[in-house]
Structures are given as C-alpha cells and as structure tokens.
C-alpha positions as CSV (number, residue, x, y, z in Angstrom):
1,M,0.0,0.0,0.0
2,N,1.0,3.6,-0.5
3,D,2.2,4.9,2.9
4,N,1.3,8.5,1.8
5,I,-2.4,7.9,1.7
6,G,-4.1,10.5,3.9
7,N,-1.7,13.4,3.4
8,N,-2.7,16.7,1.7
9,S,-0.3,16.9,-1.3
10,G,-2.9,16.0,-3.9
11,N,-3.6,13.0,-6.0
12,I,-2.0,11.1,-8.9
13,I,-4.2,8.9,-10.9
14,L,-2.8,5.5,-12.0
15,G,-4.4,3.1,-14.4
16,G,-4.6,1.9,-18.0
17,I,-5.0,-0.9,-20.5
18,L,-1.9,-2.7,-21.6
19,T,-2.1,-5.3,-24.4
20,E,-1.0,-5.8,-28.0
21,C,-3.4,-6.7,-30.8
22,N,-3.1,-8.6,-34.0
23,E,-5.7,-7.5,-36.5
24,F,-5.1,-10.5,-38.7
25,S,-6.2,-12.9,-36.0
26,I,-9.7,-14.3,-36.1
27,N,-9.8,-14.5,-32.3
28,L,-11.3,-11.6,-30.4
29,M,-10.0,-10.5,-27.0
30,T,-12.6,-10.3,-24.2
31,Q,-12.8,-9.6,-20.5
32,E,-11.9,-13.2,-20.0
33,N,-8.5,-12.7,-21.5
34,F,-7.7,-9.9,-18.9
35,D,-9.2,-11.9,-16.0
36,R,-6.9,-14.8,-16.8
37,Y,-3.8,-12.6,-16.8
38,E,-3.9,-9.2,-15.0
39,Y,-7.1,-7.4,-14.1
40,F,-7.0,-5.2,-11.0
41,E,-9.3,-2.5,-9.6
42,D,-8.7,0.2,-7.0
43,A,-6.4,-0.6,-4.1
44,D,-5.4,-4.0,-5.4
45,I,-3.2,-2.1,-8.0
46,L,-1.1,-0.7,-5.1
47,N,0.0,-4.2,-4.2
48,L,1.8,-4.8,-7.5
49,K,5.5,-5.1,-7.1
50,N,6.6,-6.1,-10.6
51,G,6.2,-4.9,-14.2
52,V,5.6,-1.4,-15.4
53,V,3.2,-0.6,-12.6
54,G,5.6,-1.9,-9.9
55,G,8.2,0.4,-11.3
56,M,5.8,3.4,-11.2
57,L,4.8,2.6,-7.6
58,K,8.4,2.3,-6.4
59,I,9.0,6.0,-7.3
60,L,5.5,7.4,-6.5
61,N,5.5,5.8,-3.1
62,Q,8.5,7.9,-2.2
63,T,6.6,11.2,-2.9
64,S,4.2,13.2,-0.8
65,F,1.4,12.6,-3.2
66,N,-1.5,10.3,-2.8
67,I,-1.9,7.5,-5.4
68,S,-5.4,7.2,-6.7
69,P,-5.6,3.7,-8.4
70,T,-8.3,3.1,-10.9
71,I,-8.2,0.1,-13.3
72,F,-5.2,-1.8,-14.6
73,A,-6.0,-4.4,-17.3
74,S,-3.2,-6.3,-19.0
75,C,-2.9,-9.5,-21.0
76,S,-0.7,-11.3,-23.4
77,P,-1.0,-10.4,-27.1
78,G,-4.1,-11.5,-29.0
79,G,-6.7,-10.5,-31.5
80,V,-8.8,-7.3,-31.6
81,I,-10.5,-6.3,-28.3
82,T,-14.3,-6.4,-28.4
83,D,-16.0,-3.1,-28.1
84,E,-18.0,-4.5,-25.2
85,C,-14.9,-5.4,-23.3
86,Y,-13.1,-2.1,-24.0
87,Y,-16.0,0.2,-23.2
88,N,-16.7,-1.7,-20.0
89,I,-13.1,-1.2,-18.8
90,K,-13.0,2.4,-20.0
91,E,-16.2,3.3,-18.3
92,K,-14.8,2.0,-15.0
93,L,-11.6,3.9,-15.5
94,I,-13.3,7.2,-16.4
95,S,-15.9,7.0,-13.7
96,R,-13.2,6.7,-11.0
97,I,-11.2,9.6,-12.5
98,K,-14.2,11.9,-12.3
99,K,-14.4,11.3,-8.6
100,V,-10.9,12.3,-7.8
101,K,-10.5,15.6,-6.0
102,D,-7.3,17.8,-5.8
103,L,-5.9,16.1,-8.9
104,K,-2.2,16.8,-9.6
105,A,-1.3,14.4,-12.4
106,V,-2.2,11.2,-14.3
107,I,0.2,8.3,-15.2
108,L,-1.0,5.6,-17.6
109,P,0.8,2.3,-18.2
110,M,-0.3,1.4,-21.7
111,H,1.0,-0.5,-24.8
112,G,0.4,1.6,-27.9
113,A,-0.8,-1.2,-30.3
114,A,-4.2,-2.0,-28.9
115,V,-7.3,-1.7,-31.1
116,T,-11.0,-2.6,-30.7
117,E,-13.6,-3.7,-33.2
118,T,-14.3,0.0,-34.1
119,I,-11.4,2.0,-32.6
120,G,-8.0,1.9,-34.2
121,D,-6.3,4.0,-31.6
122,L,-7.4,2.8,-28.1
123,E,-4.6,4.6,-26.3
124,G,-5.4,7.9,-28.1
125,D,-9.0,7.5,-27.2
126,I,-8.3,6.9,-23.5
127,I,-5.8,9.7,-23.3
128,T,-8.1,12.2,-25.0
129,S,-11.1,11.2,-22.9
130,I,-9.0,11.8,-19.7
131,R,-7.7,15.1,-21.0
132,K,-11.2,16.3,-21.5
133,I,-11.9,15.6,-17.9
134,V,-8.7,16.9,-16.2
135,G,-8.2,19.9,-18.5
136,P,-5.1,21.2,-20.3
137,E,-2.9,21.9,-17.3
138,I,-2.8,18.6,-15.6
139,P,0.3,16.5,-16.7
140,I,-0.5,13.1,-18.3
141,V,2.5,10.8,-18.5
142,V,2.2,7.6,-20.6
143,T,4.4,4.6,-20.9
144,L,4.3,2.4,-23.9
145,D,5.9,-0.7,-25.4
146,L,8.4,0.3,-28.1
147,H,6.2,-1.7,-30.6
148,A,3.6,1.0,-30.5
149,H,1.5,2.8,-33.1
150,V,2.1,6.3,-31.8
151,T,-0.5,8.6,-33.2
152,E,-0.8,12.4,-33.4
153,E,-3.7,12.2,-30.9
154,M,-1.5,10.4,-28.3
155,V,1.3,12.9,-28.6
156,S,-0.9,16.1,-28.6
157,Q,-3.0,15.0,-25.6
158,S,-0.2,13.7,-23.3
159,S,2.6,15.5,-21.6
160,A,5.3,12.9,-22.0
161,I,5.5,9.4,-23.7
162,I,8.2,7.0,-22.5
163,A,8.7,3.7,-24.2
164,W,10.4,0.5,-23.3
165,E,14.0,0.4,-24.4
166,T,14.7,-3.3,-24.9
167,Y,13.6,-6.1,-27.3
168,P,13.3,-8.9,-26.2
169,H,11.5,-6.9,-23.5
170,L,13.5,-6.8,-20.2
171,D,12.6,-3.4,-18.9
172,P,8.9,-2.8,-18.2
173,Y,9.8,-2.3,-14.5
174,E,12.6,0.2,-15.4
175,T,10.3,2.0,-17.8
176,G,7.7,2.4,-15.1
177,I,10.5,4.0,-13.0
178,R,11.5,6.3,-15.8
179,G,7.9,7.4,-16.4
180,A,7.3,8.1,-12.7
181,K,10.5,10.0,-12.4
182,I,9.5,12.3,-15.3
183,L,6.1,12.9,-13.6
184,K,7.8,13.5,-10.2
185,S,10.1,16.1,-11.8
186,I,7.1,17.8,-13.4
187,L,5.4,18.2,-10.1
188,E,8.4,18.8,-7.8
189,N,11.0,20.5,-10.0
190,K,8.6,22.3,-12.4
191,I,10.2,21.0,-15.5
192,K,8.3,21.6,-18.7
193,P,8.4,18.4,-20.9
194,T,8.3,19.4,-24.6
195,M,7.8,16.4,-26.9
196,F,8.4,15.8,-30.6
197,F,7.8,12.6,-32.5
198,S,8.5,12.0,-36.2
199,K,7.9,8.8,-38.1
200,V,8.6,7.2,-41.4
201,P,6.4,4.6,-43.1
202,L,8.7,1.7,-42.2
203,L,7.1,-1.6,-41.4
204,H,9.2,-4.6,-40.6
205,S,9.2,-7.7,-38.5
206,A,11.1,-8.4,-35.3
207,I,13.9,-10.0,-37.4
208,N,16.9,-7.7,-37.3
209,A,15.1,-5.6,-34.8
210,S,16.4,-6.7,-31.4
211,T,17.9,-4.0,-29.3
212,F,20.8,-6.3,-28.5
213,G,23.8,-7.2,-30.7
214,D,24.6,-5.6,-34.0
215,T,21.1,-5.3,-35.5
216,P,20.1,-2.1,-37.4
217,F,17.5,-1.4,-34.7
218,A,20.1,-1.7,-31.9
219,K,22.3,0.8,-33.7
220,S,19.4,3.2,-34.1
221,M,18.4,2.8,-30.5
222,N,21.9,3.1,-29.1
223,N,22.6,6.3,-31.1
224,L,19.4,7.9,-29.9
225,K,20.0,7.0,-26.3
226,K,23.3,8.8,-26.4
227,E,21.3,12.1,-26.7
228,E,20.1,11.7,-23.1
229,K,23.7,11.6,-21.9
230,N,25.1,14.2,-24.1
231,N,22.5,17.0,-23.6
232,K,21.3,18.2,-20.3
233,D,18.1,19.6,-21.9
234,V,17.0,16.1,-23.1
235,L,14.8,14.5,-20.5
236,S,13.9,11.3,-22.4
237,V,14.2,9.6,-25.8
238,S,12.3,6.6,-27.1
239,F,12.6,4.7,-30.4
240,I,9.4,3.3,-31.8
241,H,9.3,0.2,-34.1
242,V,5.6,0.0,-34.8
243,D,3.8,-3.3,-34.4
244,P,3.4,-4.6,-38.0
245,Y,0.4,-6.8,-37.1
246,I,-2.1,-4.0,-36.7
247,D,-3.7,-2.4,-39.8
248,Q,-4.2,1.3,-39.3
249,K,-3.5,4.5,-41.2
250,Y,-0.2,6.4,-40.9
251,M,1.7,3.5,-39.3
252,G,5.5,3.8,-39.0
253,G,8.3,4.2,-36.6
254,G,10.8,6.9,-35.4
255,A,12.2,8.8,-32.5
256,I,10.3,10.4,-29.6
257,V,12.4,13.2,-28.0
258,I,11.4,15.0,-24.8
259,T,13.3,18.1,-23.8
260,N,12.9,20.6,-20.9
261,N,11.0,23.4,-22.7
262,N,13.1,23.2,-25.9
263,L,10.9,22.4,-28.9
264,K,13.6,23.3,-31.4
265,L,16.0,20.8,-30.0
266,A,13.4,18.1,-29.6
267,K,12.4,18.5,-33.3
268,E,16.0,18.6,-34.5
269,L,17.0,15.4,-32.7
270,S,13.8,13.5,-33.5
271,L,14.1,14.2,-37.3
272,K,17.8,13.4,-37.3
273,H,17.4,9.9,-35.7
274,T,14.2,9.1,-37.6
275,K,16.0,9.9,-40.9
276,D,18.8,7.5,-39.8
277,Y,16.2,4.8,-39.2
278,W,14.8,5.3,-42.7
279,D,18.3,5.2,-44.2
280,R,18.8,1.8,-42.6
281,R,15.5,0.4,-43.9
282,E,17.1,-2.2,-46.3
283,E,19.1,-3.6,-43.4
284,F,15.9,-5.0,-41.9
285,E,15.3,-7.4,-44.8
286,P,15.9,-10.9,-43.5
287,N,18.0,-13.5,-45.3
288,L,15.7,-16.0,-47.0
289,Y,16.7,-19.6,-48.0
290,I,15.1,-22.3,-50.1
291,P,14.5,-25.5,-48.1
292,E,17.6,-27.2,-49.5
293,E,19.9,-24.3,-48.4
294,A,18.2,-24.2,-45.0
C-alpha cells in the first residue's frame, strides 16, 4: 500500500489498459483474457511489485502525493478487443477519475498497439477522454511498449510518452520507474516536458530488430539513447518500431524526444534519428533460404 495515503499533497491517478493486438487474428479479446492474466481494480493495484506498474509505484510511493488507483488491465497479445470489453473497462476507469479531488497528475501504463472492433487507436481514445476531464494543465505521462502505433492524438493530448528500451523486453519495470521520475520532476521540479515525434512509413518484423547485438535497430536505439547523456536539456528519448500486425492509417516508426522546454532541440534530434532509421531500412530485410539451403 502507499504509505502516503491521507496526506494533503494532492492525488496522482494511476491506471490503464496494456495489451498488443493482431488485427489479422480471427480470435477476439474479451474480458476473460484480462481476467486470466492481470485485471486489478482500485487498491489492489497498489500491491503490484513487478512490471511497469511496480516500477511506477516504487517512485510514486516515495513522494508526498496520494496515489489514486483506478483500473489496470493487462494480458498477453491477442486479437482485436471487443467493443463491449473495451467500453466496460474504459467506463470503470473514467468514472473513477471523475471522482478524484485535488488532482495533480495522471500516469498511464499502456502499450500503444491496442485496437478494438471499431477504434483503431485505443490509447489515443483513452488519453483524449482523460484530457477532456482533467483539463489542459494537468500533466499526463504515458508509458508504452516500443512496438507502439504512436498517433498524433496520443502525442498532442499527453505531456510525455516514455517507451520500453529493450527487445526482447526486459525493462517494463525500469520503464515504469522512468515514467514516474518524469512525472515526479514535473510536479516537484517544475520541468516543462516538450515532446516531438517524427515517423517514417517503415514496417518490418522483429527479425533484425532486437535492441541487443549488432542489429540495425540496436544501432538506431543506441545512437538515440546517447542524446540523453550528451545534452542536459534532453529528458527522455524513445525509439518506436511499430507493431506490424495491426492495420491502421499512418503507421510507422521513429524517434520520440522530450526536452525541458526546448521544442527546437526536440524536433531537431527527432528528425535526425528518424531519418537515420529510414536510411537503414534495407538492413531490416531478413535473409531467406530455399529448403535445401536451409
């Protein structure tokens, strides 16, 4: 539990939906999928020790703010989420947010490649719905898988987007820590996160896209991460390799750069590293063999 419950420093909302969809699957994702894996409401969320939420709580529990848990629904990748399932979870999430008083911030553990039967940008829909409730001044920090379909709506309606840095994924917990630290700095140090995301229409599989070894994606990721170390104005960088198994408009990948109130720098660095990603596009082609060669 959060030891800070009961103080007077205001509330931070925590909750979200975290799953990855394959629009080419015939199997639909329902509430049963979440119930089998991770579905938590209210104070039960505060008991999580691992994963992205565990990382968030590690940092938030050290602050003077109350944590207001809502809904956290997560499950392994599957088909498209039914509208019935999504709207049921969303309604529970939104209804809880509307009841929170003295709201200071929102933090959302999400994925970025979730779709429903009728909504192609689940994360953008949730973020926008929350923004309409909390207004333009309340910070909304979002964590994503790096295999996200980052949309204009997601970027424009959130304050900061932080994505996982490893594939195979080893850092959801650490990403939760990074997201919560950004939020903590917004509230306590008055930083002004300024975010720019550029993308190119590059779709490729996970082959040659590990963040380990000598893959082209590892090179792109490592080059981008150096910007955090080399420039004190850079708060966070994330490289997005979009999930190729959804089927939405304007899909692609590229660099998210967040600076402290320096849009020019964020744009410059994002465009630089996204162009580098595009220039490497042919390196993502896998080697193919006929059966006899294999």
